[in-house]
Backbone as CSV, one residue per row, in Angstrom:
resi,resn,N_x,N_y,N_z,CA_x,CA_y,CA_z,C_x,C_y,C_z
1,UNK,-8.500,-16.658,-20.266,-7.588,-15.924,-21.118,-6.654,-15.108,-20.230
2,UNK,-5.386,-15.216,-20.458,-4.403,-14.511,-19.642,-4.189,-13.098,-20.159
3,UNK,-4.103,-12.166,-19.248,-3.811,-10.785,-19.598,-2.316,-10.652,-19.783
4,UNK,-1.862,-10.177,-20.935,-0.434,-10.041,-21.213,0.228,-9.065,-20.268
5,UNK,-0.556,-8.209,-19.669,0.004,-7.216,-18.756,-0.077,-7.672,-17.304
6,UNK,-0.528,-8.862,-17.088,-0.633,-9.422,-15.757,0.716,-9.344,-15.055
7,UNK,0.704,-9.063,-13.782,1.949,-8.987,-13.045,2.359,-7.554,-12.749
8,UNK,1.856,-6.594,-13.535,2.116,-5.188,-13.239,0.843,-4.649,-12.610
9,UNK,0.828,-4.619,-11.305,-0.356,-4.161,-10.578,0.044,-3.036,-9.639
10,UNK,-0.884,-2.127,-9.411,-0.559,-0.978,-8.583,-1.780,-0.402,-7.890
11,UNK,-1.484,0.274,-6.795,-2.472,1.047,-6.059,-2.195,2.506,-6.403
12,UNK,-3.247,3.251,-6.704,-3.058,4.659,-7.025,-3.869,5.534,-6.067
13,UNK,-3.386,6.734,-5.879,-4.036,7.750,-5.068,-4.203,8.961,-5.980
14,UNK,-5.448,9.341,-6.253,-5.694,10.463,-7.151,-6.693,11.423,-6.528
15,UNK,-6.702,12.637,-7.063,-7.774,13.564,-6.729,-8.216,14.239,-8.004
16,UNK,-9.455,14.740,-7.978,-10.055,15.379,-9.142,-10.820,16.602,-8.670
17,UNK,-11.036,17.519,-9.575,-11.790,18.718,-9.216,-13.248,18.403,-8.873
18,UNK,-13.721,17.206,-9.193,-15.102,16.831,-8.876,-15.310,16.510,-7.405
19,UNK,-14.227,16.269,-6.687,-14.344,15.849,-5.295,-13.221,16.462,-4.470
20,UNK,-13.514,16.711,-3.224,-12.472,17.159,-2.299,-11.693,15.965,-1.763
21,UNK,-12.154,14.769,-2.086,-11.546,13.554,-1.562,-10.411,13.013,-2.407
22,UNK,-9.871,11.914,-1.913,-8.787,11.189,-2.577,-9.296,9.795,-2.894
23,UNK,-9.130,9.376,-4.130,-9.537,8.025,-4.525,-8.351,7.087,-4.337
24,UNK,-8.597,6.015,-3.630,-7.606,4.953,-3.471,-8.118,3.786,-4.299
25,UNK,-7.400,3.480,-5.364,-7.859,2.442,-6.271,-6.748,1.502,-6.692
26,UNK,-7.140,0.486,-7.419,-6.242,-0.565,-7.906,-6.380,-0.640,-9.415
27,UNK,-5.293,-0.943,-10.086,-5.376,-1.228,-11.518,-4.285,-2.203,-11.920
28,UNK,-4.580,-2.981,-12.939,-3.558,-3.843,-13.541,-3.273,-3.365,-14.965
29,UNK,-3.687,-2.122,-15.227,-3.381,-1.451,-16.487,-2.498,-0.252,-16.165
30,UNK,-2.112,0.489,-17.166,-1.324,1.690,-16.887,-2.192,2.705,-16.162
31,UNK,-1.560,3.557,-15.393,-2.306,4.582,-14.664,-3.021,5.512,-15.646
32,UNK,-2.401,5.763,-16.786,-3.031,6.609,-17.792,-4.330,5.985,-18.310
33,UNK,-4.287,4.672,-18.576,-5.492,3.975,-19.044,-6.587,4.023,-17.989
34,UNK,-6.221,3.826,-16.735,-7.207,3.820,-15.654,-7.850,5.194,-15.486
35,UNK,-7.040,6.242,-15.546,-7.577,7.594,-15.409,-8.525,7.909,-16.566
36,UNK,-8.136,7.508,-17.757,-8.987,7.716,-18.932,-10.325,6.990,-18.742
37,UNK,-10.258,5.774,-18.223,-11.465,4.975,-17.988,-12.390,5.644,-16.969
38,UNK,-11.815,6.266,-15.953,-12.612,6.923,-14.911,-13.318,8.173,-15.429
39,UNK,-12.771,8.775,-16.469,-13.360,9.956,-17.108,-13.618,11.092,-16.116
40,UNK,-12.645,11.354,-15.269,-12.744,12.453,-14.312,-11.974,13.664,-14.851
41,UNK,-12.481,14.864,-14.607,-11.761,16.039,-15.096,-10.591,16.415,-14.185
42,UNK,-9.543,16.904,-14.787,-8.382,17.437,-14.061,-7.916,16.534,-12.921
43,UNK,-7.492,15.347,-13.283,-7.015,14.378,-12.298,-5.552,14.655,-11.966
44,UNK,-5.256,14.616,-10.680,-3.872,14.718,-10.225,-3.496,13.390,-9.573
45,UNK,-2.442,12.778,-10.070,-1.940,11.545,-9.461,-1.059,11.950,-8.283
46,UNK,-1.488,11.571,-7.093,-0.732,11.904,-5.893,0.384,10.902,-5.647
47,UNK,0.080,9.629,-5.912,1.078,8.582,-5.701,0.617,7.300,-6.359
48,UNK,1.586,6.465,-6.676,1.342,5.122,-7.191,2.319,4.209,-6.470
49,UNK,1.789,3.106,-5.943,2.645,2.148,-5.244,2.328,0.744,-5.745
50,UNK,3.289,-0.166,-5.641,2.984,-1.555,-6.001,1.908,-2.108,-5.061
51,UNK,1.005,-2.899,-5.606,-0.017,-3.512,-4.769,-1.114,-4.133,-5.604
52,UNK,-1.844,-5.060,-4.987,-2.924,-5.761,-5.674,-4.259,-5.439,-5.001
53,UNK,-5.307,-6.160,-5.398,-6.647,-5.919,-4.835,-6.676,-6.106,-3.322
54,UNK,-5.935,-7.080,-2.833,-5.894,-7.317,-1.387,-5.266,-6.112,-0.678
55,UNK,-4.202,-5.575,-1.246,-3.552,-4.396,-0.662,-4.498,-3.196,-0.684
56,UNK,-5.230,-3.061,-1.784,-6.212,-1.981,-1.886,-7.264,-2.125,-0.783
57,UNK,-7.787,-3.332,-0.600,-8.797,-3.578,0.431,-8.232,-3.277,1.821
58,UNK,-6.975,-3.640,2.048,-6.346,-3.343,3.337,-6.244,-1.838,3.575
59,UNK,-5.911,-1.089,2.535,-5.851,0.372,2.683,-7.238,0.949,2.932
60,UNK,-8.245,0.421,2.260,-9.617,0.882,2.496,-10.015,0.632,3.946
61,UNK,-9.628,-0.522,4.484,-9.922,-0.815,5.894,-9.129,0.108,6.817
62,UNK,-7.864,0.287,6.513,-6.992,1.124,7.345,-7.534,2.552,7.459
63,UNK,-8.068,3.070,6.369,-8.523,4.455,6.346,-10.050,4.574,6.378
64,UNK,-10.736,3.523,6.826,-12.201,3.477,6.762,-12.899,4.637,7.477
65,UNK,-12.311,5.175,8.527,-12.993,6.258,9.251,-13.094,7.531,8.412
66,UNK,-12.290,7.619,7.355,-12.325,8.799,6.483,-12.993,8.508,5.133
67,UNK,-13.572,7.323,5.021,-14.214,6.938,3.761,-15.453,7.793,3.523
68,UNK,-15.659,8.178,2.284,-16.823,8.972,1.899,-17.879,8.008,1.376
69,UNK,-18.894,7.765,2.176,-19.947,6.818,1.812,-19.385,5.421,1.621
70,UNK,-19.846,4.751,0.584,-19.364,3.398,0.274,-18.438,3.409,-0.932
71,UNK,-17.892,4.549,-1.232,-17.059,4.708,-2.417,-15.598,4.381,-2.116
72,UNK,-14.755,4.568,-3.115,-13.310,4.430,-2.949,-12.670,5.792,-2.717
73,UNK,-13.500,6.772,-2.360,-13.035,8.128,-2.093,-12.942,8.340,-0.586
74,UNK,-11.899,9.048,-0.185,-11.620,9.272,1.224,-11.331,10.746,1.470
75,UNK,-11.687,11.214,2.656,-11.336,12.576,3.039,-9.811,12.690,3.104
76,UNK,-9.257,13.836,2.750,-7.802,13.991,2.781,-7.269,14.212,4.197
77,UNK,-7.491,13.240,5.046,-7.055,13.318,6.448,-5.525,13.352,6.523
78,UNK,-4.982,13.970,7.557,-3.524,14.015,7.708,-2.869,12.631,7.664
79,UNK,-3.542,11.628,8.199,-2.994,10.271,8.191,-2.864,9.722,6.764
80,UNK,-3.852,9.991,5.942,-3.802,9.533,4.553,-2.726,10.295,3.787
81,UNK,-2.676,11.598,3.988,-1.674,12.409,3.301,-0.256,12.004,3.714
82,UNK,-0.072,11.684,4.983,1.246,11.240,5.455,1.613,9.902,4.818
83,UNK,0.642,9.007,4.710,0.888,7.718,4.059,1.327,7.926,2.612
84,UNK,0.612,8.788,1.913,0.948,9.088,0.518,2.364,9.669,0.437
85,UNK,2.676,10.586,1.324,3.994,11.233,1.309,5.128,10.249,1.547
86,UNK,4.887,9.226,2.373,5.966,8.288,2.698,6.031,7.078,1.776
87,UNK,4.928,6.746,1.130,4.880,5.506,0.340,5.062,5.667,-1.149
88,UNK,4.668,6.771,-1.691,4.715,6.893,-3.138,4.962,8.312,-3.591
89,UNK,5.439,8.429,-4.811,5.677,9.737,-5.408,5.290,9.676,-6.867
90,UNK,5.278,10.805,-7.516,5.040,10.818,-8.952,6.197,10.167,-9.685
91,UNK,7.399,10.152,-9.066,8.522,9.432,-9.671,8.168,7.961,-9.820
92,UNK,7.487,7.411,-8.804,7.053,6.023,-8.865,6.089,5.837,-10.032
93,UNK,5.165,6.775,-10.201,4.208,6.691,-11.306,4.944,6.711,-12.640
94,UNK,5.956,7.556,-12.764,6.723,7.622,-14.005,7.478,6.324,-14.256
95,UNK,8.043,5.735,-13.207,8.761,4.468,-13.356,7.814,3.369,-13.816
96,UNK,6.625,3.331,-13.237,5.644,2.311,-13.621,5.197,2.530,-15.065
97,UNK,5.013,3.788,-15.466,4.633,4.081,-16.855,5.714,3.582,-17.816
98,UNK,6.976,3.763,-17.449,8.071,3.270,-18.286,8.051,1.746,-18.365
99,UNK,7.745,1.080,-17.237,7.650,-0.384,-17.239,6.538,-0.836,-18.185
100,UNK,5.408,-0.128,-18.187,4.300,-0.455,-19.085,4.751,-0.353,-20.531
101,UNK,5.459,0.719,-20.856,5.918,0.900,-22.230,6.821,-0.246,-22.662
102,UNK,7.735,-0.645,-21.768,8.633,-1.757,-22.090,7.855,-3.063,-22.238
103,UNK,6.888,-3.292,-21.353,6.093,-4.523,-21.416,5.282,-4.575,-22.708
104,UNK,4.686,-3.460,-23.080,3.910,-3.419,-24.318,4.786,-3.756,-25.517
105,UNK,5.963,-3.143,-25.565,6.874,-3.396,-26.688,7.301,-4.858,-26.702
106,UNK,7.655,-5.394,-25.538,8.114,-6.775,-25.454,7.020,-7.744,-25.868
107,UNK,5.842,-7.638,-25.249,4.773,-8.587,-25.545,4.276,-8.435,-26.972
108,UNK,4.276,-7.228,-27.485,3.880,-7.021,-28.872,4.808,-7.749,-29.826
109,UNK,6.101,-7.726,-29.521,7.074,-8.410,-30.372,7.006,-9.923,-30.190
110,UNK,6.846,-10.387,-28.950,6.846,-11.825,-28.663,5.661,-12.523,-29.304
111,UNK,4.482,-11.918,-29.202,3.299,-12.584,-29.745,2.858,-12.002,-31.085
112,UNK,3.614,-11.033,-31.584,3.283,-10.436,-32.876,1.981,-9.685,-32.858
113,UNK,1.703,-9.030,-31.748,0.444,-8.341,-31.579,0.670,-6.834,-31.484
114,UNK,0.095,-6.113,-32.405,0.221,-4.658,-32.375,-0.776,-3.999,-31.446
115,UNK,-1.734,-4.764,-30.934,-2.758,-4.192,-30.064,-2.153,-3.663,-28.765
116,UNK,-1.011,-4.195,-28.354,-0.399,-3.748,-27.103,0.498,-2.535,-27.305
117,UNK,0.764,-2.187,-28.531,1.681,-1.054,-28.802,0.927,0.245,-28.820
């Protein structure tokens, strides 16, 4: 079964009051949906960049020395913070959110499905 939202994929960098670390994750849903799914309190989106699972894995490898255990959480090392500062902004997150809204409206109309709206 094909996901109607396929093709909009992103890497996100978030932090939450539950951890001093930064989560580097991947989603093919909206960032809002992913954050809701994670159920973390007081999440701050640091950056969102285009990328897929392979890109996420590459970032995990790149920053492995700062990884917290076997999780997707990393210490906020200067190298990671510099990467976030140069690669993504909240403006990017807003642009991606707008793309999601347009995709939902389009696919909902094309296939007559209100579930995407």
